[in-house]
MIDOSE-1310 file (N, C-alpha, C; in nm, 2 decimals, decimal comma, always signed):
residues 171
mrlf	-3,17/+1,59/+1,63/-3,29/+1,43/+1,57/-3,48/+1,46/+1,58; -3,48/+1,53/+1,48/-3,62/+1,47/+1,46/-3,67/+1,29/+1,55; -3,80/+1,32/+1,66/-3,83/+1,15/+1,76/-3,97/+1,12/+1,60; -3,95/+0,99/+1,62/-4,05/+0,91/+1,52/-4,08/+0,80/+1,57
tcpv	-4,21/+0,80/+1,66/-4,37/+0,78/+1,75/-4,40/+0,70/+1,67; -4,50/+0,62/+1,68/-4,62/+0,55/+1,67/-4,76/+0,72/+1,64; -4,83/+0,72/+1,61/-4,91/+0,77/+1,68/-5,02/+0,71/+1,68; -5,07/+0,55/+1,72/-5,13/+0,47/+1,80/-5,07/+0,50/+1,88
cggk	-4,99/+0,42/+1,91/-4,92/+0,32/+2,09/-4,82/+0,40/+2,12; -4,79/+0,51/+2,01/-4,62/+0,58/+2,06/-4,55/+0,48/+2,08; -4,50/+0,40/+2,04/-4,31/+0,30/+1,97/-4,23/+0,37/+1,94; -4,13/+0,31/+1,88/-4,08/+0,31/+1,79/-4,08/+0,30/+1,67
lnik	-4,10/+0,37/+1,58/-4,06/+0,39/+1,44/-4,01/+0,29/+1,35; -4,02/+0,21/+1,33/-3,93/+0,11/+1,18/-3,94/+0,16/+1,10; -3,90/+0,31/+1,08/-3,89/+0,34/+0,90/-3,69/+0,23/+0,80; -3,84/+0,24/+0,69/-3,68/+0,18/+0,58/-3,65/+0,30/+0,43
igte	-3,50/+0,20/+0,46/-3,48/+0,27/+0,30/-3,56/+0,34/+0,25; -3,61/+0,47/+0,08/-3,62/+0,45/-0,05/-3,73/+0,35/+0,04; -3,84/+0,42/+0,15/-3,99/+0,40/+0,12/-4,05/+0,55/+0,18; -4,19/+0,56/+0,19/-4,17/+0,68/+0,28/-4,29/+0,65/+0,44
fatc	-4,30/+0,47/+0,41/-4,39/+0,39/+0,53/-4,25/+0,39/+0,63; -4,33/+0,40/+0,77/-4,29/+0,31/+0,86/-4,41/+0,25/+0,90; -4,30/+0,13/+1,04/-4,45/+0,02/+1,08/-4,35/-0,03/+1,21; -4,43/+0,07/+1,27/-4,36/+0,05/+1,41/-4,37/-0,09/+1,51
escg	-4,32/-0,08/+1,58/-4,21/-0,17/+1,64/-4,27/-0,24/+1,74; -4,39/-0,12/+1,84/-4,47/-0,22/+1,90/-4,61/-0,28/+1,90; -4,64/-0,21/+1,75/-4,77/-0,26/+1,75/-4,79/-0,23/+1,61; -4,69/-0,27/+1,53/-4,71/-0,27/+1,39/-4,80/-0,18/+1,27
nvtk	-4,85/-0,05/+1,33/-4,90/-0,02/+1,26/-4,80/+0,03/+1,17; -4,86/+0,05/+1,03/-4,80/+0,13/+0,90/-4,79/+0,26/+0,92; -4,74/+0,30/+0,93/-4,74/+0,51/+0,91/-4,63/+0,60/+0,82; -4,74/+0,71/+0,74/-4,64/+0,73/+0,61/-4,57/+0,82/+0,71
idpm	-4,47/+0,84/+0,63/-4,39/+0,98/+0,72/-4,37/+1,10/+0,58; -4,29/+1,18/+0,66/-4,29/+1,26/+0,57/-4,17/+1,27/+0,41; -4,27/+1,25/+0,28/-4,15/+1,24/+0,16/-3,99/+1,33/+0,13; -3,96/+1,42/+0,21/-3,86/+1,56/+0,27/-3,79/+1,39/+0,35
dakr	-3,85/+1,37/+0,48/-3,79/+1,34/+0,55/-3,74/+1,19/+0,49; -3,79/+1,13/+0,40/-3,77/+0,98/+0,37/-3,70/+0,97/+0,26; -3,72/+1,11/+0,20/-3,57/+1,11/+0,13/-3,45/+1,12/+0,11; -3,45/+1,24/+0,28/-3,32/+1,31/+0,32/-3,24/+1,15/+0,33
ftei	-3,36/+1,08/+0,40/-3,26/+0,97/+0,45/-3,24/+0,87/+0,30; -3,25/+0,87/+0,21/-3,21/+0,78/+0,10/-3,13/+0,86/+0,06; -3,13/+0,91/+0,07/-2,93/+1,00/+0,06/-2,87/+0,95/+0,11; -2,85/+1,02/+0,26/-2,79/+0,99/+0,29/-2,74/+0,87/+0,27
yrsa	-2,78/+0,73/+0,32/-2,79/+0,64/+0,34/-2,69/+0,59/+0,17; -2,76/+0,60/+0,04/-2,72/+0,58/-0,08/-2,56/+0,67/-0,10; -2,55/+0,75/+0,01/-2,39/+0,88/+0,07/-2,30/+0,77/+0,10; -2,37/+0,70/+0,23/-2,29/+0,62/+0,29/-2,24/+0,45/+0,23
ersm	-2,32/+0,46/+0,15/-2,30/+0,37/+0,04/-2,10/+0,36/-0,07; -2,21/+0,52/-0,08/-2,09/+0,53/-0,19/-1,98/+0,54/-0,16; -1,99/+0,58/+0,01/-1,85/+0,61/+0,05/-1,72/+0,55/+0,11; -1,86/+0,42/+0,10/-1,79/+0,26/+0,11/-1,70/+0,17/+0,04
rlns	-1,79/+0,22/-0,18/-1,74/+0,15/-0,21/-1,58/+0,18/-0,27; -1,53/+0,33/-0,16/-1,39/+0,40/-0,23/-1,32/+0,26/-0,16; -1,34/+0,16/-0,06/-1,32/+0,10/-0,02/-1,13/+0,12/+0,04; -1,13/+0,30/+0,13/-1,05/+0,30/+0,20/-1,10/+0,32/+0,35
vegy	-0,97/+0,36/+0,49/-0,97/+0,43/+0,57/-1,07/+0,57/+0,55; -1,05/+0,63/+0,46/-1,12/+0,79/+0,49/-1,26/+0,72/+0,46; -1,29/+0,70/+0,36/-1,50/+0,66/+0,28/-1,55/+0,55/+0,41; -1,46/+0,48/+0,45/-1,61/+0,40/+0,54/-1,57/+0,53/+0,68
eeaf	-1,41/+0,56/+0,70/-1,54/+0,68/+0,79/-1,63/+0,80/+0,79; -1,60/+0,82/+0,66/-1,67/+0,91/+0,66/-1,86/+0,85/+0,65; -1,87/+0,75/+0,56/-2,02/+0,63/+0,62/-2,02/+0,66/+0,75; -1,92/+0,62/+0,80/-1,94/+0,62/+0,92/-2,01/+0,75/+1,00
rqld	-1,97/+0,88/+0,95/-2,06/+1,03/+1,03/-2,23/+1,01/+0,98; -2,20/+0,95/+0,78/-2,35/+0,99/+0,77/-2,39/+0,87/+0,82; -2,41/+0,74/+0,83/-2,47/+0,69/+0,88/-2,51/+0,67/+1,06; -2,43/+0,69/+1,11/-2,45/+0,81/+1,26/-2,52/+0,88/+1,21
sisf	-2,56/+0,95/+1,19/-2,63/+1,08/+1,17/-2,83/+1,01/+1,15; -2,83/+0,89/+1,06/-2,95/+0,82/+1,02/-2,98/+0,70/+1,14; -2,87/+0,70/+1,23/-2,90/+0,57/+1,35/-2,94/+0,50/+1,38; -3,07/+0,61/+1,42/-3,23/+0,53/+1,48/-3,29/+0,51/+1,31
ieea	-3,25/+0,48/+1,22/-3,28/+0,39/+1,11/-3,24/+0,25/+1,16; -3,33/+0,15/+1,14/-3,19/-0,04/+1,10/-3,08/-0,02/+1,02; -3,22/+0,03/+0,88/-3,08/-0,03/+0,83/-2,94/+0,06/+0,81; -2,94/+0,14/+0,87/-2,87/+0,24/+0,88/-2,74/+0,19/+0,95
rkkr	-2,80/+0,10/+1,06/-2,77/+0,02/+1,21/-2,63/-0,09/+1,19; -2,70/-0,12/+1,09/-2,68/-0,25/+1,00/-2,53/-0,26/+0,89; -2,63/-0,11/+0,75/-2,50/-0,12/+0,74/-2,38/-0,06/+0,79; -2,37/+0,05/+0,92/-2,26/+0,04/+0,98/-2,23/-0,01/+1,11
vece	-2,27/-0,17/+1,12/-2,15/-0,27/+1,19/-2,11/-0,33/+1,02; -2,08/-0,38/+0,95/-2,10/-0,43/+0,82/-1,99/-0,32/+0,70; -2,03/-0,21/+0,79/-1,87/-0,09/+0,81/-1,76/-0,10/+0,89; -1,81/-0,12/+0,98/-1,64/-0,12/+1,07/-1,62/-0,25/+1,05
krlq	-1,70/-0,40/+0,98/-1,64/-0,49/+0,93/-1,55/-0,52/+0,85; -1,54/-0,42/+0,75/-1,50/-0,31/+0,61/-1,33/-0,32/+0,69; -1,40/-0,22/+0,71/-1,28/-0,13/+0,78/-1,13/-0,19/+0,80; -1,23/-0,31/+0,92/-1,14/-0,38/+0,99/-1,04/-0,49/+0,89
dlqa	-1,08/-0,55/+0,80/-1,07/-0,63/+0,75/-0,95/-0,52/+0,64; -1,00/-0,41/+0,61/-0,89/-0,33/+0,55/-0,77/-0,31/+0,64; -0,82/-0,25/+0,75/-0,69/-0,23/+0,78/-0,61/-0,33/+0,85; -0,68/-0,43/+0,89/-0,59/-0,57/+0,92/-0,53/-0,62/+0,74
dlqr	-0,52/-0,56/+0,63/-0,45/-0,62/+0,52/-0,41/-0,57/+0,51; -0,35/-0,38/+0,52/-0,28/-0,28/+0,57/-0,12/-0,30/+0,61; -0,23/-0,33/+0,76/-0,11/-0,38/+0,83/-0,03/-0,54/+0,75; -0,08/-0,63/+0,71/-0,04/-0,72/+0,67/+0,07/-0,71/+0,58
rqaq	+0,01/-0,64/+0,49/+0,16/-0,58/+0,37/+0,18/-0,51/+0,45; +0,19/-0,38/+0,52/+0,33/-0,32/+0,56/+0,44/-0,41/+0,63; +0,37/-0,49/+0,75/+0,46/-0,67/+0,81/+0,58/-0,73/+0,67; +0,48/-0,77/+0,56/+0,51/-0,81/+0,42/+0,70/-0,71/+0,40
gsas	+0,61/-0,62/+0,38/+0,75/-0,47/+0,31/+0,87/-0,50/+0,38; +0,82/-0,47/+0,50/+0,94/-0,47/+0,64/+1,02/-0,64/+0,61; +0,89/-0,73/+0,59/+1,04/-0,87/+0,58/+1,12/-0,88/+0,40; +1,04/-0,79/+0,33/+1,09/-0,82/+0,16/+1,25/-0,72/+0,20
eqqn	+1,19/-0,58/+0,31/+1,33/-0,43/+0,30/+1,41/-0,59/+0,40; +1,37/-0,62/+0,50/+1,51/-0,64/+0,57/+1,62/-0,79/+0,43; +1,53/-0,88/+0,36/+1,56/-0,90/+0,27/+1,64/-0,96/+0,20; +1,62/-0,72/+0,16/+1,69/-0,73/+0,00/+1,87/-0,65/+0,08
tgfa	+1,83/-0,58/+0,25/+1,94/-0,57/+0,30/+2,00/-0,72/+0,29; +1,96/-0,76/+0,32/+2,07/-0,91/+0,36/+2,11/-0,94/+0,26; +2,01/-0,97/+0,14/+2,07/-0,99/+0,02/+2,18/-0,84/-0,02; +2,17/-0,67/-0,03/+2,29/-0,59/-0,04/+2,40/-0,66/+0,04
gvll	+2,38/-0,73/+0,13/+2,51/-0,73/+0,26/+2,58/-0,84/+0,19; +2,50/-0,96/+0,09/+2,64/-1,07/+0,09/+2,65/-1,02/-0,09; +2,60/-0,92/-0,16/+2,59/-0,85/-0,25/+2,78/-0,85/-0,23; +2,76/-0,72/-0,11/+2,90/-0,63/-0,13/+3,01/-0,76/-0,09
avtl	+2,99/-0,85/-0,06/+3,12/-0,89/+0,06/+3,12/-1,01/-0,04; +3,09/-1,02/-0,18/+3,08/-1,10/-0,29/+3,20/-1,05/-0,35; +3,09/-0,87/-0,42/+3,23/-0,80/-0,50/+3,39/-0,79/-0,43; +3,38/-0,75/-0,33/+3,50/-0,71/-0,21/+3,61/-0,84/-0,24
vfca	+3,49/-0,92/-0,23/+3,61/-1,03/-0,19/+3,62/-1,11/-0,40; +3,55/-1,03/-0,49/+3,60/-1,10/-0,64/+3,75/-0,94/-0,60; +3,70/-0,82/-0,59/+3,87/-0,71/-0,62/+3,96/-0,74/-0,56; +3,97/-0,82/-0,47/+4,02/-0,83/-0,40/+4,17/-0,96/-0,43
aala	+4,09/-1,06/-0,47/+4,12/-1,16/-0,60/+4,18/-1,11/-0,74; +4,11/-1,02/-0,81/+4,13/-0,91/-0,88/+4,30/-0,85/-0,81; +4,27/-0,75/-0,74/+4,38/-0,72/-0,68/+4,53/-0,84/-0,69; +4,53/-0,93/-0,65/+4,61/-1,00/-0,58/+4,63/-1,04/-0,76
gvaw	+4,60/-1,10/-0,83/+4,62/-1,16/-0,96/+4,68/-1,04/-1,08; +4,63/-0,90/-1,04/+4,74/-0,84/-1,07/+4,87/-0,80/-1,03; +4,85/-0,81/-0,88/+5,00/-0,78/-0,84/+5,08/-0,92/-0,85; +5,03/-1,04/-0,86/+5,13/-1,14/-0,91/+5,15/-1,14/-1,03
lvvl	+5,09/-1,10/-1,19/+5,13/-0,99/-1,28/+5,28/-0,99/-1,27; +5,27/-0,80/-1,22/+5,32/-0,73/-1,14/+5,46/-0,81/-1,12; +5,47/-0,92/-1,09/+5,58/-0,98/-0,95/+5,61/-1,06/-1,09; +5,61/-1,10/-1,15/+5,61/-1,23/-1,22/+5,69/-1,10/-1,32
llkg	+5,62/-1,05/-1,38/+5,66/-0,95/-1,48/+5,77/-0,88/-1,47; +5,79/-0,85/-1,33/+5,91/-0,80/-1,28/+6,03/-0,83/-1,27; +5,97/-0,99/-1,25/+6,10/-1,10/-1,28/+6,18/-1,21/-1,39; +6,07/-1,12/-1,49/+6,11/-1,17/-1,62/+6,01/-1,33/-1,62
alsp	+5,92/-1,36/-1,56/+5,89/-1,54/-1,53/+5,85/-1,55/-1,62; +5,77/-1,45/-1,71/+5,65/-1,46/-1,86/+5,73/-1,49/-1,95; +5,66/-1,51/-2,04/+5,71/-1,58/-2,17/+5,68/-1,42/-2,25; +5,77/-1,43/-2,37/+5,72/-1,26/-2,45/+5,59/-1,27/-2,52
rata	+5,47/-1,35/-2,49/+5,40/-1,39/-2,58/+5,31/-1,28/-2,40; +5,28/-1,37/-2,36/+5,23/-1,37/-2,20/+5,25/-1,16/-2,14; +5,41/-1,15/-2,18/+5,42/-1,03/-2,11/+5,39/-0,87/-2,24; +5,34/-0,94/-2,39/+5,26/-0,85/-2,50/+5,10/-0,85/-2,41
avia	+5,08/-0,99/-2,39/+4,90/-0,97/-2,36/+4,87/-0,88/-2,26; +4,95/-0,89/-2,18/+4,89/-0,83/-2,03/+4,95/-0,68/-2,05; +5,09/-0,58/-2,11/+5,13/-0,47/-2,15/+4,97/-0,50/-2,24; +4,90/-0,53/-2,35/+4,80/-0,46/-2,43/+4,69/-0,49/-2,32
iaal	+4,61/-0,60/-2,24/+4,54/-0,55/-2,14/+4,56/-0,43/-2,02; +4,71/-0,40/-2,02/+4,66/-0,24/-1,92/+4,64/-0,14/-2,04; +4,75/-0,12/-2,09/+4,69/-0,03/-2,18/+4,56/+0,01/-2,22; +4,49/-0,14/-2,26/+4,34/-0,10/-2,32/+4,24/-0,02/-2,15
ails	+4,31/-0,11/-2,05/+4,25/-0,03/-1,95/+4,21/+0,06/-1,90; +4,38/+0,13/-1,90/+4,39/+0,29/-1,91/+4,33/+0,37/-1,97; +4,33/+0,33/-2,13/+4,23/+0,38/-2,31/+4,08/+0,40/-2,19; +4,05/+0,33/-2,18/+3,90/+0,31/-2,16/+3,86/+0,36/-2,06
afin	+3,96/+0,36/-1,93/+3,93/+0,48/-1,86/+3,92/+0,63/-1,81; +4,03/+0,60/-1,99/+4,05/+0,77/-1,98/+3,95/+0,83/-2,11; +3,89/+0,75/-2,18/+3,74/+0,75/-2,27/+3,67/+0,76/-2,17; +3,67/+0,69/-2,07/+3,49/+0,76/-1,93/+3,49/+0,86/-1,90
rvkq	+3,58/+0,85/-1,86/+3,69/+1,02/-1,76/+3,65/+1,20/-1,94; +3,64/+1,14/-2,04/+3,61/+1,24/-2,10/+3,52/+1,25/-2,12; +3,44/+1,18/-2,14/+3,24/+1,07/-2,19/+3,20/+1,19/-2,05; +3,25/+1,18/-1,90/+3,20/+1,26/-1,82/+3,23/+1,44/-1,76
snq	+3,31/+1,44/-1,83/+3,34/+1,52/-1,79/+3,32/+1,64/-1,89; +3,19/+1,63/-2,06/+3,19/+1,67/-2,18/+3,01/+1,65/-2,15; +2,97/+1,60/-1,99/+2,83/+1,58/-1,94/+2,80/+1,70/-1,87
């Protein structure tokens, strides 16, 4: 990269983005710079800004590369500091989201365990109820209406299971 020095005192020139002039940091002399260089610096700077607007890790990394290529310009150094801060904020936000996702996943796992336990208790209670009805039915301790109801419900359950099997085999 070419050095931009003051033609009067040899001090470092402070180039401003978007202009064709630079000011010497030592003597304050204003010097015209090559319009092609000024245009190239502006294009690199604007491209870095566009990359930053992507608000992604990749966008900020691209902006770093671009701004580093014109790091002799004070505005580019300032923009790089801003870019670093935004990248750190973005990474902190991503870590926070990952932590929340992990906590949510643990809650979901706990909820699934509780739901499974409740389902197992419900199934055990249903099986115990069916076994009790069978015992009462075999002892003849149920009224004729209760016996008819138990047989009808059992028949409907068997019919429903049969229909579901037929539907599944047709698919």
